Residue frames as a rotation matrix with the C-alpha (Angstrom) as fourth column:
UNK 1
0.592 0.805 0.037 -0.02
0.806 -0.592 -0.003 0.00
0.020 0.032 -0.999 -0.03
UNK 2
-0.336 -0.741 0.581 1.51
0.666 -0.623 -0.410 3.33
0.666 0.249 0.703 -0.98
UNK 3
-0.858 -0.165 -0.486 1.50
0.491 -0.545 -0.680 6.40
-0.152 -0.822 0.548 1.20
UNK 4
-0.776 0.630 0.011 -1.49
-0.581 -0.722 0.375 8.06
0.244 0.285 0.927 -0.52
UNK 5
-0.053 0.759 -0.649 -3.66
-0.103 0.642 0.760 5.00
0.993 0.107 0.044 -0.13
UNK 6
-0.433 -0.152 -0.888 -2.60
0.807 0.373 -0.458 4.69
0.401 -0.915 -0.039 3.57
UNK 7
-0.989 0.059 -0.136 -3.47
0.009 -0.891 -0.453 8.35
-0.148 -0.450 0.881 4.20
UNK 8
-0.490 0.860 -0.143 -6.86
-0.640 -0.243 0.728 7.94
0.592 0.449 0.670 2.51
UNK 9
-0.063 0.414 -0.908 -7.56
0.349 0.862 0.369 4.88
0.935 -0.293 -0.199 4.64
UNK 10
-0.683 -0.217 -0.697 -6.67
0.729 -0.144 -0.670 6.62
0.045 -0.966 0.256 7.87
UNK 11
-0.904 0.427 0.022 -8.86
-0.424 -0.902 0.081 9.59
0.055 0.064 0.996 6.85
UNK 12
-0.184 0.876 -0.446 -11.78
-0.354 0.364 0.861 7.23
0.917 0.316 0.243 6.13
UNK 13
-0.197 0.071 -0.978 -11.35
0.685 0.724 -0.086 5.50
0.702 -0.686 -0.191 9.44
UNK 14
-0.928 -0.131 -0.348 -11.27
0.339 -0.683 -0.647 8.78
-0.153 -0.719 0.678 11.34
UNK 15
-0.675 0.736 -0.048 -14.50
-0.659 -0.573 0.487 9.93
0.331 0.361 0.872 9.56
UNK 16
-0.092 0.610 -0.787 -16.14
0.104 0.792 0.602 6.59
0.990 -0.027 -0.136 10.40
UNK 17
-0.492 -0.204 -0.847 -15.16
0.823 0.210 -0.528 6.97
0.286 -0.956 0.065 14.06
UNK 18
-0.988 0.138 -0.066 -16.42
-0.113 -0.951 -0.288 10.61
-0.102 -0.277 0.955 14.15
UNK 19
-0.384 0.900 -0.207 -19.76
-0.543 -0.038 0.839 9.54
0.747 0.435 0.503 12.72
UNK 20
-0.083 0.330 -0.940 -20.11
0.499 0.831 0.248 6.83
0.863 -0.449 -0.233 15.37
UNK 21
-0.807 -0.237 -0.541 -19.33
0.588 -0.402 -0.702 9.30
-0.051 -0.884 0.464 18.13
UNK 22
-0.833 0.553 0.039 -22.03
-0.540 -0.826 0.163 11.67
0.123 0.115 0.986 16.78
UNK 23
-0.201 0.794 -0.574 -24.55
-0.208 0.538 0.817 8.81
0.957 0.283 0.057 16.50
UNK 24
-0.265 0.057 -0.963 -23.96
0.806 0.561 -0.189 7.75
0.529 -0.826 -0.194 20.10
UNK 25
-0.939 -0.072 -0.335 -24.14
0.266 -0.770 -0.580 11.31
-0.217 -0.634 0.743 21.41
UNK 26
-0.630 0.775 -0.048 -27.43
-0.630 -0.474 0.615 11.88
0.454 0.418 0.787 19.54
UNK 27
-0.051 0.591 -0.805 -28.85
0.223 0.792 0.568 8.72
0.973 -0.151 -0.173 21.05
UNK 28
-0.608 -0.221 -0.763 -27.75
0.786 -0.029 -0.618 9.83
0.114 -0.975 0.192 24.55
UNK 29
-0.968 0.246 -0.040 -29.44
-0.237 -0.958 -0.159 13.20
-0.077 -0.144 0.987 23.96
UNK 30
-0.284 0.916 -0.285 -32.65
-0.472 0.125 0.873 11.60
0.835 0.382 0.397 22.81
UNK 31
-0.022 0.257 -0.966 -32.62
0.626 0.757 0.187 9.24
0.780 -0.601 -0.178 25.86
UNK 32
-0.738 -0.298 -0.606 -32.09
0.666 -0.467 -0.582 12.31
-0.110 -0.833 0.543 28.08
UNK 33
0.273 0.959 -0.077 -35.21
0.891 -0.282 -0.355 13.97
-0.362 0.029 -0.932 26.68
UNK 34
0.604 -0.084 0.793 -33.20
0.514 -0.719 -0.468 16.62
0.609 0.690 -0.391 24.95
UNK 35
0.942 -0.265 0.204 -31.30
-0.325 -0.578 0.749 17.62
-0.081 -0.772 -0.631 28.13
UNK 36
0.346 -0.913 -0.217 -27.58
-0.336 0.096 -0.937 17.77
0.876 0.397 -0.273 27.64
UNK 37
-0.280 -0.453 0.846 -27.12
-0.945 -0.023 -0.326 17.40
0.167 -0.891 -0.422 31.36
UNK 38
0.434 0.520 0.736 -29.31
-0.631 0.758 -0.164 14.27
-0.643 -0.393 0.657 31.64
UNK 39
0.935 -0.170 -0.312 -27.50
-0.178 0.535 -0.826 12.90
0.308 0.827 0.470 28.47
UNK 40
0.694 -0.712 -0.105 -24.24
0.545 0.426 0.722 13.08
-0.469 -0.559 0.684 30.44
UNK 41
0.453 -0.533 0.715 -22.67
0.629 -0.377 -0.680 15.78
0.632 0.758 0.164 28.26
UNK 42
-0.206 -0.655 -0.727 -19.98
0.946 -0.323 0.023 17.88
-0.250 -0.683 0.687 29.78
UNK 43
0.781 0.433 -0.450 -20.45
0.347 -0.900 -0.265 21.64
-0.520 0.051 -0.853 30.03
UNK 44
0.728 -0.533 0.432 -18.41
0.421 -0.149 -0.895 23.52
0.541 0.833 0.116 27.44
UNK 45
0.612 -0.544 0.574 -16.57
-0.707 -0.701 0.090 25.55
0.353 -0.461 -0.814 30.16
UNK 46
0.564 -0.380 0.733 -15.32
-0.427 0.626 0.653 22.34
-0.707 -0.681 0.191 31.66
UNK 47
0.692 -0.253 0.676 -14.41
0.623 0.682 -0.383 20.73
-0.364 0.686 0.629 28.36
UNK 48
0.780 -0.417 0.467 -12.68
0.098 -0.656 -0.749 23.87
0.618 0.629 -0.471 27.06
UNK 49
0.639 -0.538 0.549 -10.62
-0.767 -0.396 0.505 24.03
-0.054 -0.744 -0.666 30.21
UNK 50
0.526 -0.395 0.753 -9.38
0.017 0.890 0.455 20.46
-0.850 -0.227 0.475 29.64
UNK 51
0.831 -0.177 0.528 -8.42
0.554 0.158 -0.818 21.23
0.061 0.971 0.230 26.05
UNK 52
0.725 -0.544 0.423 -6.20
-0.353 -0.820 -0.450 24.10
0.592 0.177 -0.787 26.94
């Protein structure tokens, strides 16, 4: 497999993983009745502080 094919495969896998994360988060939000807190989502202030 050449470098371009490898890069394309990695990008495809990352996109697949991102879609799965969004799908799961959406399911959690629906199960929480639309409440981000009940869905277990972190508040942006907390998450942003962890990123920096």
